[in-house]
C-alpha positions as CSV (number, residue, x, y, z in Angstrom):
1,M,79.8,-2.6,215.7
2,D,79.5,-1.8,212.1
3,K,78.9,-5.0,210.0
4,R,78.9,-3.3,206.6
5,K,81.0,-5.2,204.2
6,E,83.6,-3.1,202.4
7,V,83.1,-3.1,198.6
8,E,86.2,-3.3,196.5
9,P,86.0,-0.8,193.6
10,Q,85.7,-2.5,190.2
11,E,87.8,-1.3,187.3
12,V,85.6,-0.2,184.5
13,D,86.0,1.3,181.1
14,W,82.8,3.3,181.0
15,L,82.9,5.7,184.1
16,F,84.9,8.9,183.8
17,S,85.6,12.2,185.5
18,C,87.1,15.3,183.9
19,P,87.6,19.0,184.7
20,A,84.3,20.7,185.4
21,T,85.1,23.2,182.7
22,M,85.1,20.7,179.8
23,S,82.3,21.2,177.3
24,S,80.0,18.4,176.2
25,Q,81.7,18.5,172.8
26,Q,85.2,18.2,174.3
27,I,84.1,15.2,176.4
28,A,82.5,13.5,173.4
29,A,85.6,14.1,171.3
30,A,87.9,12.8,174.0
31,L,85.9,9.6,174.2
32,G,85.4,9.3,170.4
33,M,81.6,9.6,170.8
34,T,80.7,12.7,168.8
35,S,78.2,11.0,166.6
36,L,76.3,9.2,169.4
37,P,73.3,10.4,171.4
38,M,74.4,12.6,174.3
39,F,72.5,13.5,177.5
40,D,74.0,16.4,179.5
41,L,72.3,16.8,182.8
42,S,72.9,18.8,186.0
43,A,72.4,17.1,189.4
44,S,72.2,20.6,191.1
45,S,68.5,20.3,191.7
46,W,68.3,16.6,192.5
47,Q,67.0,16.8,196.1
48,E,64.9,13.7,195.6
49,S,65.0,10.9,193.1
50,W,61.9,12.1,191.2
51,H,63.8,15.3,190.3
52,M,66.5,13.1,188.6
53,G,63.9,10.8,187.0
54,N,62.2,13.8,185.4
55,D,65.5,15.2,184.1
56,V,66.3,11.9,182.5
57,L,62.8,11.7,180.9
58,K,63.0,15.3,179.7
59,A,66.5,14.7,178.2
60,Q,65.1,11.7,176.3
61,G,62.2,13.7,174.9
62,F,59.3,12.2,176.9
63,A,56.2,14.3,177.3
64,K,55.4,15.7,180.7
65,E,52.5,13.3,181.3
66,Y,55.2,10.5,181.7
67,F,57.0,12.5,184.4
68,Y,57.3,11.2,188.0
69,Q,54.9,12.9,190.5
70,P,56.6,15.0,193.2
71,G,57.5,12.9,196.2
72,R,57.4,9.6,194.2
73,Q,60.5,7.5,194.7
74,V,62.1,6.3,191.5
75,S,62.9,2.6,191.6
76,W,65.8,0.9,189.7
77,D,63.4,-1.0,187.5
78,S,61.2,1.9,186.5
79,L,64.2,4.2,185.6
80,N,65.9,1.4,183.7
81,D,62.7,0.9,181.7
82,W,62.5,4.6,180.9
83,I,66.1,4.8,179.9
84,G,65.3,2.2,177.3
85,G,66.2,-1.0,175.7
86,I,69.1,-1.8,173.4
87,G,67.6,-2.5,170.1
88,N,69.1,-3.7,166.8
89,S,70.3,-0.3,165.7
90,F,71.9,0.6,169.1
91,K,75.3,2.3,168.6
92,G,75.8,3.7,172.1
93,E,75.2,6.8,174.2
94,L,77.0,9.3,176.4
95,W,75.7,10.5,179.7
96,I,77.2,13.6,181.3
97,I,76.1,14.4,184.9
98,R,77.3,17.8,186.0
99,E,77.3,19.5,189.4
100,S,77.4,16.2,191.4
101,R,76.7,17.0,195.0
102,V,76.5,14.9,198.2
103,E,72.7,15.6,198.4
104,A,72.3,14.0,194.9
105,L,74.5,11.0,195.5
106,A,71.7,8.5,195.9
107,S,70.2,9.6,192.6
108,I,73.6,9.6,190.8
109,A,74.3,6.1,192.3
110,L,71.0,4.9,190.7
111,L,72.1,6.1,187.3
112,V,75.6,4.7,187.7
113,D,74.3,1.3,188.7
114,I,71.8,1.2,185.7
115,T,74.7,2.3,183.4
116,S,76.8,-0.6,184.8
117,S,74.0,-3.0,184.0
118,R,73.4,-1.7,180.5
119,V,77.1,-1.8,179.7
120,K,77.2,-5.5,180.8
121,S,74.2,-6.2,178.6
122,V,75.8,-4.6,175.5
123,K,79.1,-6.5,176.2
124,Q,77.2,-9.8,176.5
125,R,75.7,-9.2,173.1
126,Q,78.8,-7.8,171.5
127,H,78.2,-9.9,168.4
128,L,75.1,-7.8,167.8
129,F,76.7,-4.5,168.7
130,P,80.4,-4.8,168.0
131,H,81.1,-1.0,168.3
132,A,78.5,0.1,170.7
133,R,79.6,2.0,173.8
134,I,77.9,3.5,176.8
135,N,79.9,6.0,178.9
136,L,79.0,8.1,181.9
137,V,81.0,11.2,182.8
138,L,81.0,13.1,186.0
139,P,82.7,16.5,185.3
140,G,84.3,17.9,188.4
141,W,84.3,14.6,190.3
142,I,87.5,14.7,192.3
143,D,87.7,11.2,193.8
144,S,89.3,8.3,191.9
145,T,86.5,6.0,193.0
146,F,82.7,6.2,193.1
147,L,81.4,4.7,196.3
148,A,77.7,4.9,197.1
149,R,74.6,3.0,198.2
150,V,71.9,2.4,195.6
151,P,68.7,3.4,197.5
152,S,66.4,0.9,195.8
153,P,67.1,-2.0,195.8
154,G,69.6,-1.0,198.6
155,Y,73.1,-2.2,198.1
156,R,76.5,-0.6,197.9
157,I,78.4,-0.1,194.6
158,A,82.1,0.9,194.1
159,F,83.8,1.7,190.8
160,K,87.1,3.2,189.9
161,V,86.7,6.4,188.0
162,N,88.9,7.1,184.9
163,F,90.1,10.6,184.4
164,L,89.8,12.5,181.0
165,P,92.3,15.3,180.8
166,E,91.1,18.6,179.3
167,T,92.0,19.0,175.7
168,T,92.5,22.3,173.9
């Protein structure tokens, strides 16, 4: 008998999908985030979490000596530390994860969960960051929910996914 508890998807204002053909610029414009830092990654090679971790580090400009070693599992805490804090000048950021595949779901779940935590942190300190926003977009994601298990620390997450229509 399966004793897994069903997780009810939470409605959020930071997780989106859109047509896979939308460019980064179109996504940023649709979200009103054209002047914020943008990280456009592909999950196509994320066989293991260290692949994803190194793509995140590379996108943020870290030198190779900081990269995860092949085979090393990426924990929630270590990746959250690398993604960075929310300092006094924080205005927001846009994460775009393309080519989401079943094989990469655990790594994508880790990023989605960290994004959720960072969004909560910004909202709790809204008096310091009144206009700051963090959004994560999964171009080509066809489901209206994101359901996955975060591998480390090992719990299930569920979020409703908002759809961005393609603009011309």
